[in-house]
N, C-alpha and C positions, 0 to 999 in steps of 0.2 A: 297439489303439487308438492313434493316433499323437497326439503332444502338439501343442497350438497354439502356433503360431510368428507373430508379428507382425513382418513386414518393417520396419516404422518403430520398432520399441522403441526403437532408440538415439535417433532423432529425438524420440520422446517423452520420454526420460531427460534429454536436453539441454534440451528446452524447460522441463521441470519444475525443472531446476536454474537456468535463466534467470529463470524466474518468481520462484524463492524469493528470487534475489540482487535481483532488482526489488523484490520486496516488502520486503527487508531495507533497501534503498535508501530507499523510500518512508518506512519507520519511523524511520530515521536524519533525513532531512528533517523528518519532521513533529516529532521530539523537539526538533531545532534551532529550528524556528518556534516551537513552545511555549516555549522558553527565550528566545527575542527578545521574545515577547509579555509574558513573565514581568518582564524587564528594562524593557519601555515601562510596564508597571504600576506597577513600583517608582517609576520616574521621576515618572510622574505623581502617586502618593501623595506622594512627596517634594515634589514642587509644591504639592500642596494643602496638605500640612503647612506650608510656609514662608507661604503666604498666610495660613492661619489665624493662624500666629505674628505676620505683619506686621499684621494685622487687630486683633489682641488688644491691640497697643502703641500708645500715643497719642505716643511719642517719635519724634520727626521723624528723628531719626539713626537709630534702629533699622529704622524703615519705609524710609527710603532705602537702607540696606543690605540690607534685605530685597528690595526691587524690585531693586537691582542684582544680587543672586544670582539672581532670576528671570530677569533678560536674560540671563545665564550658562547657566541652565538649558534656557530654551525652545529654543535651537537644539539642544541635546543630545536633547531630547524629538523634534524634528523629524527628526533624524538616524535616532534609534531606530524612529521610525514607517517611515520608508524602509526601514530594515532588515528590518523585521517584513515589510513588503509584499514586498520582495526574497524573503525566505526562503519566505514562504508562496506564491510563484510557483514556487520550485523544488520545493515539497512537492507542490503541484499538478500539475508536470509529471512528478514521479517517481511518482505516483499513476496517472496516464495511462498511464505507460510500464508499470507493474505490471498494469494492468487489460488492457493490450494483449497483455502477455506471457501472462496468465492465459486470454485467450481463444484465443490460438494454441495454448497446451496443450490447452485443451479441444476444440479442433478435430481433433486428432490422437488424443486420448483417446476421442472420439466415434466415429471412424474405428475406433479398436481394439475398441472395444464392439460396433459392428455386425459387423465381421469375425470376431469371438470368437462372435456370435449366429449368423453362417453357418456358421461352423466346427460348432459343437454342434449345429445342424440336421443338418447333412450327416452327422455321426457317428451321430446318431439314425437318419438315413434307412438308413446301410450297415447298421448294427447290425439294422434292422427285415428288410432285405433278407435277411442272414445267418439269421434266425429264420424267416422265410418259406420261405427254401431248405431248412432243416433240417425244418422242418415238412412239406413237401411231400416230402421224401425218407422221413419216417417214413410217410405215408400209402402209399407205393408198395410 
């Protein structure tokens, strides 16, 4: 019985490697997006703490200093929000690239499975033919 050989085995292997790389890139971009979201959350938390501090004091000078610091903090928050959006877009693009690579790998993998099933069926047919020939020779 001959062994099954898939003509596109190398293509399947290359696509598998490409899929794995795309998956790793997506994971990397997603991790970076999460870090940017965490930075934004810390900035907003800091903003809320400063607001609470300013509201707790009735001293005009402290409130004035608090509001001045808030004026400096708000642009940082806005820049961080932009970074978060940009990083999330990069993560989304990386995810789409991974899904496309996975789809391409699946196509070749499905083709391999179909060809293997056809190979097995052909081998079974040949084996049955040999058995039938042996049976007919025994009867004569």
